[in-house]
C-alpha positions in Angstrom: -0.4 -0.1 -0.1 1.5 3.2 -0.9 2.4 5.7 1.9 -0.2 8.2 2.6 -0.2 11.6 1.4 -1.3 15.4 2.9 -4.8 15.5 2.8 -6.5 18.7 2.6 -10.1 19.4 3.5 -12.2 21.6 0.5 -15.1 23.7 1.9 -17.6 24.4 -1.5 -20.4 27.1 -1.3 -23.3 26.3 2.1 -20.8 25.1 3.9 -20.5 21.9 1.9 -17.4 19.1 2.6 -15.5 18.7 -1.1 -13.7 16.3 -2.4 -9.8 15.2 -0.4 -7.2 15.5 -2.0 -3.6 13.7 -2.4 -1.1 16.1 -2.4 1.0 14.5 -4.4 0.6 11.3 -7.3 0.6 8.5 -6.3 -0.1 5.4 -8.3 -2.5 3.9 -6.2 -4.7 4.9 -3.7 -3.6 5.8 -0.1 -4.4 5.1 3.1 -4.9 7.9 5.3 -3.3 8.1 8.4 -4.3 10.7 10.5 -2.7 13.0 13.5 -2.8 12.2 17.0 -4.8 14.8 18.1 -7.4 15.4 14.9 -11.0 13.9 15.3 -10.9 12.6 11.8 -13.7 10.2 12.3 -15.7 11.8 9.4 -18.6 11.8 11.4 -21.7 13.4 11.3 -21.9 16.8 13.5 -24.6 19.2 14.9 -23.8 22.3 12.1 -25.4 20.5 9.4 -25.2 21.3 6.3 -28.4 21.4 3.2 -28.0 19.7 -0.3 -25.5 16.4 -0.8 -27.5 14.7 -3.4 -26.0 10.8 -2.5 -26.8 8.3 -5.6 -28.0 5.0 -4.8 -28.8 2.5 -6.8 -28.4 5.2 -9.6 -31.3 6.7 -8.2 -30.2 9.9 -6.3 -31.8 10.7 -3.6 -32.0 14.4 -1.3 -30.4 14.2 2.1 -29.3 16.4 4.9 -25.8 15.4 4.8 -24.3 16.2 8.3 -20.7 15.0 7.5 -17.7 17.1 8.5 -14.3 15.9 7.3 -11.6 17.1 10.4 -8.2 16.1 8.4 -5.2 17.8 9.1 -1.9 16.4 7.8 0.0 13.3 7.8 2.0 11.4 10.8 3.7 8.4 10.1 3.0 4.9 11.9 5.2 5.1 14.6 3.5 8.3 15.3 0.0 7.6 15.8 -0.1 4.2 16.5 1.3 2.5 20.5 3.7 -0.9 18.4 2.1 -2.9 21.9 -1.3 -2.9 20.2 0.2 -5.3 17.6 1.9 -7.6 19.8 0.1 -9.8 21.9 -1.3 -12.9 20.5 -4.2 -13.0 21.4 -7.5 -10.7 22.6 -7.9 -8.8 25.7 -11.1 -10.9 27.3 -12.6 -8.9 30.4 -10.1 -6.7 31.8 -12.7 -5.2 34.1 -15.0 -7.4 35.2 -18.7 -6.4 35.8 -18.4 -5.7 39.9 -15.2 -4.3 39.5 -15.6 -1.9 36.5 -13.5 0.6 34.6 -14.1 4.1 35.0 -14.0 5.4 32.1 -14.9 9.3 30.3 -17.5 10.4 27.8 -15.3 12.4 25.4 -17.9 13.2 22.3 -21.3 12.8 21.6 -21.8 13.3 18.3 -25.7 12.6 16.2 -25.0 10.9 13.3 -28.0 10.6 11.4 -29.9 13.2 9.2 -33.8 14.7 10.5 -35.9 12.2 8.8 -34.1 9.1 10.5 -36.2 6.5 12.2 -34.7 7.4 15.2 -32.0 8.5 16.9 -28.5 7.1 17.1 -25.6 9.0 18.4 -21.6 8.2 17.8 -19.9 8.0 21.1 -15.9 8.3 21.9 -15.5 7.1 25.6 -11.8 7.8 26.5 -10.5 4.4 28.3 -6.9 6.1 29.2 -4.9 3.5 27.0 -6.0 1.3 30.0 -8.6 -0.9 28.9 -7.6 -2.1 24.9 -9.3 -4.8 22.5 -9.5 -5.7 19.4 -12.0 -5.3 15.9 -14.4 -6.8 16.8 -14.9 -6.8 20.1 -17.9 -5.2 22.7 -17.5 -3.5 26.2 -20.2 -3.5 28.7 -21.9 -0.6 29.3 -23.4 0.0 33.3 -25.8 2.8 33.5 -26.4 4.1 37.1 -28.6 4.0 39.3 -30.1 0.9 40.8 -31.7 -2.0 39.5 -35.4 -1.9 40.1 -35.5 -5.3 39.8 -32.8 -6.0 42.1 -32.9 -3.3 44.7 -29.5 -1.9 46.0 -27.6 -3.7 43.0 -26.7 -1.9 40.0 -27.9 -2.5 36.7 -27.3 -5.4 34.2 -24.3 -4.7 31.9 -25.6 -4.3 28.7 -23.4 -5.2 25.4 -22.5 -3.1 22.7 -19.9 -3.8 19.8 -17.1 -1.6 19.3 -16.9 1.1 15.9 -13.8 2.0 16.0 -10.1 -0.4 16.0 -7.5 -0.6 18.9 -6.3 2.3 17.8 -10.0 4.3 18.6 -10.6 7.1 16.6 -7.7 9.7 17.4 -5.2 6.8 16.5 -3.7 6.8 19.6 -5.3 3.4 22.0 -7.4 6.0 24.4 -10.5 6.1 23.0 -13.5 3.1 22.3 -16.4 4.4 20.3 -19.2 2.9 20.5 -22.9 3.4 18.0 -25.8 3.9 20.2 -29.2 4.2 19.1 -31.7 5.6 21.6 -34.2 3.1 22.8 -38.2 4.8 23.1 -40.9 3.0 23.9 -44.4 4.4 22.1 -47.5 3.5 23.4 -49.5 1.8 20.2 -53.1 3.4 21.4 -51.3 6.5 22.0 -49.1 6.8 19.6 -47.0 9.1 22.3 -43.6 7.6 24.2 -43.8 6.3 27.5 -40.4 8.0 29.1 -41.0 4.7 32.0 -39.9 2.6 29.6 -37.0 4.1 28.0 -34.1 1.8 27.4 -31.9 3.2 30.4 -28.6 2.3 29.0 -29.0 3.9 25.3 -30.9 6.8 26.7 -27.7 7.1 29.8 -25.4 6.7 27.1 -27.1 9.4 24.6 -27.8 12.2 26.7 -24.5 11.8 28.2 -22.4 14.9 28.3 -18.0 15.3 27.4 -17.0 14.4 30.8 -19.2 12.2 32.0 -18.2 8.7 34.0 -18.8 5.6 32.3 -18.8 2.5 34.1 -17.1 0.0 31.1 -16.9 -4.2 31.4 -14.8 -6.2 28.9 -13.8 -6.7 26.3 -15.6 -9.4 25.4 -16.5 -11.6 22.4 -14.1 -13.5 20.0 -17.1 -14.3 16.9 -16.4 -11.4 15.2 -12.5 -11.4 15.3 -11.3 -10.4 11.9 -9.2 -13.3 10.9 -6.0 -11.7 9.3 -4.0 -15.1 8.4 -4.3 -14.2 5.0 -4.6 -10.2 4.4 -6.0 -10.9 0.9 -9.3 -13.2 2.2 -12.7 -11.2 1.2 -14.9 -10.7 3.5 -18.8 -10.6 3.0 -20.8 -8.2 5.8 -24.4 -7.9 6.4 -25.5 -4.8 9.1 -28.6 -3.7 9.7 -29.1 -0.6 11.9 -26.0 -0.2 15.1 -24.6 -3.5 13.3 -22.7 -1.7 12.1 -20.3 -0.3 14.6 -18.1 -3.5 13.9 -17.9 -3.2 10.9 -16.9 0.2 11.2 -13.4 -1.3 12.3 -12.9 -3.8 10.3 -12.9 -0.6 7.3 -11.0 1.4 9.7 -8.4 -1.0 9.8 -8.2 -2.2 6.3 -8.4 1.0 5.0 -8.0 4.5 6.9 -4.8 3.3 9.1 -1.6 2.4 8.6 -0.4 -1.0 10.6 3.6 -1.7 9.6 2.0 -5.2 10.4 -1.4 -5.6 8.4 -1.9 -4.8 5.2 -4.7 -5.5 3.6 -4.9 -6.0 0.1 -8.2 -8.5 -0.2 -12.2 -7.4 -1.0 -14.5 -6.1 1.8 -17.7 -6.1 0.8 -20.2 -3.9 2.9 -24.6 -4.7 2.9 -26.0 -2.4 4.9 -29.9 -1.8 5.1 -31.6 1.2 7.2 -35.0 2.2 7.1 -34.2 5.8 4.6 -31.1 8.0 3.9 -31.5 9.8 6.2 -30.6 6.9 8.5 -27.7 5.4 6.8 -24.5 5.7 8.9 -21.2 6.4 8.6 -22.2 6.9 5.3 -19.4 9.4 3.7 -17.0 7.4 5.5 -17.7 4.3 3.0 -18.4 6.2 0.4 -15.0 8.0 0.7 -13.5 4.1 0.9 -15.4 3.0 -2.4 -13.9 6.0 -4.3 -10.3 5.6 -3.0 -10.2 1.5 -3.2 -12.2 0.4 -5.9 -10.5 -2.7 -6.4 -10.7 -3.4 -3.1 -14.3 -2.5 -1.1 -17.7 -2.6 -2.4 -20.8 -0.9 -0.8 -23.9 -1.9 -1.4 -27.7 -0.5 0.3 -30.8 -1.6 1.4 -33.6 1.5 1.9 -36.6 -0.4 3.1 -38.5 2.8 2.5 -37.2 4.0 -0.3 -35.8 1.1 -3.2 -38.0 -2.2 -3.8 -36.9 -5.3 -4.2 -37.7 -6.7 -7.6 -40.7 -8.7 -6.5 -42.3 -4.8 -5.7 -41.9 -4.6 -1.8 -39.6 -3.4 0.8 -36.0 -3.4 0.2 -35.1 -5.4 3.2 -31.4 -6.7 3.7 -32.1 -9.8 2.6 -33.4 -9.1 -0.6 -30.3 -6.6 -1.8 -28.0 -10.1 -0.4 -30.3 -12.4 -3.0 -29.0 -10.2 -6.3 -26.0 -10.9 -5.9 -26.5 -14.5 -4.8 -24.2 -16.9 -7.1 -21.4 -13.9 -6.9 -21.8 -14.3 -3.0 -21.5 -18.5 -2.5 -18.9 -18.2 -5.8 -16.7 -16.3 -3.0 -17.6 -18.2 -0.2 -16.8 -21.4 -1.7 -13.6 -20.1 -2.2 -13.1 -19.4 1.4 -15.0 -16.4 1.9 -15.4 -15.4 6.0 -18.9 -14.1 6.1 -20.3 -11.7 9.4 -23.5 -10.5 10.3 -24.7 -7.6 13.3 -27.4 -6.0 13.9 -31.2 -7.1 15.5 -31.4 -10.6 15.8 -35.1 -10.6 14.3 -32.8 -9.9 10.8 -31.3 -13.5 10.6 -34.4 -15.7 10.1 -35.3 -13.6 6.5 -31.2 -13.7 5.3 -31.6 -17.6 6.7 -34.9 -18.1 4.2 -32.9 -16.1 1.2 -29.5 -17.8 1.7 -31.2 -21.2 1.5 -33.2 -20.5 -1.8 -29.9 -18.9 -3.3 -28.3 -22.7 -2.3 -31.6 -24.6 -3.6 -31.3 -22.8 -6.9 -28.1 -24.3 -7.3 -28.9 -27.4 -6.4 -26.9 -27.6 -3.2 -28.1 -28.6 0.0 -27.9 -25.3 2.3 -27.8 -26.8 5.9 -25.0 -28.6 4.7 -23.1 -26.0 3.3 -23.6 -23.6 6.5 -22.8 -26.6 8.5 -19.0 -26.2 6.7 -18.9 -23.2 7.2 -19.2 -22.9 10.7 -16.5 -26.2 10.5 -14.4 -24.0 8.7 -14.9 -20.1 10.7 -16.3 -18.2 8.1 -19.6 -18.1 9.5 -19.8 -14.9 12.2 -22.7 -13.8 13.8 -23.5 -11.4 16.7 -27.4 -10.4 16.7 -28.8 -8.9 20.3 
């Protein structure tokens, strides 16, 4: 992979974000290496600028994009990345226990969806001081403040959240972790109004938190979603709904944004993301940049259930989008590709049915194929 070049933020009329420009020519796309203190997470900020059009599946969708690219200057890998984070042979596991959680500090909380999104989702950066390291694909447990109403005198139950940043964090110094959190609310079906008494305790605590607030963390935990890095040229097919995008954002930053001396990705990453509408897209500008800069290594397909139709004329769900490329996906699996699923557990029955139909159309047994995928450790599922 070519060395990263200095990139600058060019701003067009009315505050629209322009394109990132390389400071010098390069024979192939470069990874974007960013300064230690630059918050270059390509996140949505609260300062919206209007009128950006997104081209999705040949159609144009007007959207109020709130993306702000905080990209300033080049730093070398040795300056950005603590080398020790690549030295461990095994992932860190349960460093902080439920009965002895680590106290982290909220560093930033940013809304990352548009005004017409179906719900509120925020990107939350937590400072762990480098004392709670993790690997891509792992989760943190969060213990919200207060007493467990079902167990008086006891703390709340731990809630698990997939980590949305690489082990280096969004500041590339190994001291932060990012979470992608959708605020859980309950709407009374009769009145149509939200009932605050039934709102998600942990998600609302995180979404309402402010920089400087303290948060109790356990973990990290989880091995099933870890990236198999033995073959840097492998194919990774990622299927996400909503905030299930979290671990895949971490994967893609490691593949394409970070210049990690011991890992140079040369394979194919294929992301399928399902959300309700354009305003509900998560990290879209970040992923679109990868698609532009690494067209041979990254594919990106969207399923917008309230804006797109499947071939039968119904809503476009994630399983419908995957089915459009069914034979290609199966061919890749036959060649050793890894396939990952993350999101609400309700996504899996539809996806499994779709994959079964694809297998049958190829004269294959889905049950036998799934058994083989699991045996070969190509099948990775984390749903909640």
